[in-house]
PAZAPA-4460 file (N, C-alpha, C; in steps of 0.05 Angstrom, whole numbers, plus 32768, in hexadecimal, padded with zeros to 4 digits):
% residues 113
    n_x    n_y    n_z   ca_x   ca_y   ca_z    c_x    c_y    c_z   seq   type   mol
   7DDC   8319   82F1   7DF2   8325   82EC   7E04   830E   82E0     1      X     A
   7E0C   8317   82BC   7E04   82F7   82B0   7E21   82F1   82A8     2      X     A
   7E39   82E2   82AB   7E4F   82DD   82AC   7E4C   82D0   8296     3      X     A
   7E6F   82D5   8283   7E6D   82BC   8264   7E8D   82C2   8260     4      X     A
   7E94   82B1   8252   7EB9   82AD   824E   7EB8   82C5   8239     5      X     A
   7ECE   82CB   8236   7ED5   82DB   8223   7EF5   82E1   821F     6      X     A
   7EFA   82D3   8206   7F10   82CB   8205   7F23   82DE   81EF     7      X     A
   7F2B   82F1   81FF   7F3D   82FE   81F7   7F57   82FE   81E6     8      X     A
   7F63   82DD   81EC   7F74   82DD   81D3   7F71   82DE   81BB     9      X     A
   7F54   82CE   81B6   7F49   82D3   8193   7F46   82EF   8186    10      X     A
   7F50   8303   81A2   7F48   831C   8194   7F60   8322   8187    11      X     A
   7F7B   831B   818B   7F8D   8322   8177   7F91   8329   815C    12      X     A
   7F87   831D   814D   7F78   8316   8139   7F6A   8328   812F    13      X     A
   7F4F   8320   8136   7F38   832C   812F   7F33   8349   8139    14      X     A
   7F3D   834D   814D   7F3F   8370   8158   7F50   837A   8160    15      X     A
   7F6E   837B   815F   7F7E   8384   816F   7F7D   83A0   817F    16      X     A
   7F68   83AB   8178   7F6B   83C9   8190   7F5C   83B9   81A7    17      X     A
   7F47   83A7   81A6   7F3D   839F   81C0   7F52   8388   81CB    18      X     A
   7F5E   837B   81B2   7F72   8369   81C8   7F7E   837D   81D5    19      X     A
   7F8A   8390   81CD   7FA3   83A3   81E0   7F91   83AA   81F4    20      X     A
   7F7C   83B7   81F9   7F6E   83BD   820B   7F67   83A3   8228    21      X     A
   7F5F   8396   821D   7F57   8378   822E   7F70   8369   822C    22      X     A
   7F83   836C   822A   7F9D   8356   8233   7FA0   8356   824B    23      X     A
   7F9C   8371   8254   7FB0   8362   8277   7F93   8357   8289    24      X     A
   7F7E   8350   8282   7F6D   833A   8280   7F6C   8324   827A    25      X     A
   7F7E   831A   826E   7F83   8302   8262   7F87   82E8   827A    26      X     A
   7F7D   82D8   827D   7F7A   82C5   829A   7F81   82A8   828D    27      X     A
   7F83   8291   8298   7F86   8276   828C   7F7A   8273   8271    28      X     A
   7F8B   8267   825F   7F8C   825D   8238   7F79   8278   8239    29      X     A
   7F83   8294   823C   7F79   82AC   822B   7F63   82B8   822F    30      X     A
   7F59   82AB   8243   7F3F   82AF   824C   7F35   82BC   8262    31      X     A
   7F1D   82CC   825E   7F12   82DF   827C   7EF3   82E3   8277    32      X     A
   7EE9   82E3   8293   7ECE   82E7   8295   7ECB   8301   8292    33      X     A
   7EB3   8301   8281   7EA5   8320   8283   7E8C   8314   828E    34      X     A
   7E86   832F   82A1   7E6B   832F   82AE   7E5D   834A   82AB    35      X     A
   7E46   8343   82A5   7E31   8357   8295   7E1B   835C   82A3    36      X     A
   7E09   8377   82AC   7DEF   8370   82BB   7DD9   8370   8299    37      X     A
   7DCB   835F   82A4   7DAD   8367   828E   7D98   8364   829A    38      X     A
   7D8B   8376   8288   7D6F   8376   8293   7D60   8372   827B    39      X     A
   7D49   8360   8279   7D34   8362   8265   7D18   8365   826B    40      X     A
   7D0E   8369   825B   7CF1   837A   825F   7CE2   837A   8247    41      X     A
   7CCF   8365   8253   7CBA   835F   8234   7C9E   8371   823D    42      X     A
   7C92   8379   8226   7C77   8387   8226   7C6A   8379   820D    43      X     A
   7C48   8370   821A   7C3D   8367   820A   7C26   836C   8202    44      X     A
   7C18   8379   81EF   7C05   838C   81EF   7BF2   837A   81D0    45      X     A
   7BD7   8370   81D1   7BCD   8366   81BD   7BCD   835D   81A9    46      X     A
   7BE3   833F   81B7   7BF6   832C   81B0   7C0B   8336   819B    47      X     A
   7C14   8344   81AA   7C31   8353   8195   7C3A   835D   81B4    48      X     A
   7C5B   8353   81B0   7C6B   834E   81C4   7C86   8368   81B6    49      X     A
   7C92   8374   81CE   7CAC   8382   81C5   7CBC   8379   81DB    50      X     A
   7CD8   837B   81D1   7CEE   8377   81EB   7CFC   838D   81EB    51      X     A
   7D02   8392   8200   7D20   839A   81FE   7D35   839C   821C    52      X     A
   7D49   8396   8213   7D63   838D   821B   7D76   83A3   8222    53      X     A
   7D83   83A1   823D   7D9C   83AE   8247   7DA9   83A4   824C    54      X     A
   7DC6   83AA   8246   7DE5   8396   8253   7DF3   83AB   8254    55      X     A
   7DFF   83AA   8270   7E06   83B8   8273   7E25   83AA   827B    56      X     A
   7E42   83B5   8278   7E58   83A9   8283   7E5F   83A6   82A1    57      X     A
   7E64   838F   82A9   7E6F   8395   82C7   7E8A   8395   82D3    58      X     A
   7E8D   837F   82BF   7EB2   837E   82C4   7EBE   8367   82B1    59      X     A
   7ED2   8366   82AA   7EE3   8352   82A3   7F00   8343   82AD    60      X     A
   7EFB   832E   82B4   7F16   8324   82C5   7F1E   830A   82BF    61      X     A
   7F34   830B   82C4   7F45   82F2   82B8   7F37   82D6   82C6    62      X     A
   7F38   82C2   82AE   7F31   82AC   82B9   7F47   829B   82BE    63      X     A
   7F4A   8292   82E0   7F54   8284   82F0   7F50   826A   82EF    64      X     A
   7F69   8251   82F4   7F64   8239   82F4   7F69   8234   8311    65      X     A
   7F58   822C   8322   7F5B   8212   8334   7F49   81FF   8335    66      X     A
   7F58   81F0   832F   7F46   81D4   832B   7F31   81CE   8343    67      X     A
   7F33   81CC   835C   7F1E   81C8   8371   7F0B   81E1   8375    68      X     A
   7F0C   81F4   8367   7EF8   8203   836C   7EE7   820E   834C    69      X     A
   7EF4   81FB   8333   7EEE   8202   8317   7EE9   821D   8316    70      X     A
   7EF6   822E   831A   7EF7   8247   830A   7EFE   824A   82F3    71      X     A
   7F03   8242   82DF   7F01   8235   82C6   7EE8   823F   82B9    72      X     A
   7EC3   8247   82C6   7EB1   823E   82BC   7EA6   825E   82CA    73      X     A
   7EA2   8272   82B6   7E9B   8287   82BE   7E8E   8290   82DE    74      X     A
   7E74   827D   82D9   7E69   828A   82F4   7E7B   827B   8307    75      X     A
   7E8D   8270   830D   7E92   826E   8321   7EAF   8280   8329    76      X     A
   7EBE   828B   8310   7ED7   82A1   8319   7ECE   82BC   832E    77      X     A
   7ED6   82C4   8337   7ECB   82D5   834B   7ED8   82F6   833E    78      X     A
   7EC5   82FC   8343   7ECD   831B   8341   7EE8   8325   8344    79      X     A
   7EF4   833B   832F   7F11   8343   8339   7F15   8359   8341    80      X     A
   7F20   8368   834C   7F21   8385   8352   7F33   838D   8339    81      X     A
   7F1F   839F   8332   7F31   83AF   831A   7F2B   83AE   8300    82      X     A
   7F13   8390   82FF   7F02   8385   82E4   7EFB   839A   82DC    83      X     A
   7EED   83AD   82F1   7ED9   83BE   82DB   7EE5   83D8   82D5    84      X     A
   7F05   83E0   82D5   7F0E   83F5   82BD   7F0D   83E6   82A1    85      X     A
   7F0E   83CC   82A2   7F0A   83C3   8280   7EEB   83BE   8271    86      X     A
   7ED3   83CF   828C   7EC0   83D9   8274   7EBF   83F4   8269    87      X     A
   7EC9   8401   826E   7ED9   841C   826D   7EE2   8425   8254    88      X     A
   7ED9   8439   8243   7EEC   8445   8230   7EE3   843F   8212    89      X     A
   7EED   844A   81FA   7EE2   8445   81E4   7EFA   8439   81D1    90      X     A
   7EEF   8431   81B7   7F0A   842C   81A8   7EFB   842D   818B    91      X     A
   7F09   8425   8175   7F02   8433   8156   7EFE   8411   814B    92      X     A
   7EF2   8407   8142   7EEE   83EC   8135   7EF9   83E7   8119    93      X     A
   7F00   83D4   810F   7F0F   83D5   80F2   7F01   83E8   80E1    94      X     A
   7EE7   83EA   80E0   7ED3   83F9   80CF   7ED4   8412   80DD    95      X     A
   7EDF   841C   80F1   7EE3   8438   80F7   7ED2   8443   8108    96      X     A
   7EB8   8433   810B   7EA2   8439   812C   7EB1   8435   813A    97      X     A
   7EA3   8450   8158   7EA6   8451   8171   7E97   8439   8182    98      X     A
   7EA7   842C   818A   7E97   8418   819B   7EA6   841C   81BB    99      X     A
   7E8B   840E   81D1   7EA0   840B   81EC   7EA6   83F1   81ED   100      X     A
   7EC0   83F3   8201   7ECD   83DA   8209   7EB8   83C2   8216   101      X     A
   7EA9   83D4   8228   7E93   83C5   823E   7E7E   83BC   8227   102      X     A
   7E79   83C4   820D   7E65   83B8   81FA   7E64   83A6   81F0   103      X     A
   7E80   83A1   81EB   7E97   8390   81D4   7E9A   837B   81DF   104      X     A
   7EA0   837A   81FA   7EA3   835E   8213   7E85   8351   8217   105      X     A
   7E6D   8368   8214   7E54   8357   8219   7E42   834F   8206   106      X     A
   7E4B   8356   81EF   7E40   8352   81D9   7E30   8331   81D7   107      X     A
   7E44   831B   81E0   7E35   8308   81D9   7E22   8307   81F4   108      X     A
   7E2B   8308   8207   7E0E   830E   8220   7DFD   831C   820B   109      X     A
   7DFA   832A   8205   7DE7   833D   81FE   7DD6   832C   81E3   110      X     A
   7DE0   831E   81D0   7DDB   8310   81C1   7DC4   82FA   81CF   111      X     A
   7DD4   82EB   81DD   7DC7   82DC   81ED   7DAF   82DC   820B   112      X     A
   7DAB   82F5   8208   7D91   82FF   821F   7D78   8304   8218   113      X     A
***
């Protein structure tokens, strides 16, 4: 499970459709934590290697601020009840393509995996 910050407040101008969907998960300073399940497999043969990544959204939860527990760090924020519903559904992007909300939330983790 890989947690990462997800700043929903920045989506307002960039992607209004996604902002409307995720705005109920806004927490401290407009942020949320996205948790994604990541699997990466590599196979090599004769000096040539190939890699396959699978990234699946697990939950999107609001960031909470509790100073003693350091909950503003994604790895320290507990999983929330109801956060899995933000991984479901699809929407149309500005260029007319259909995209899953879970894939949208996990795209940063997918690039870094």
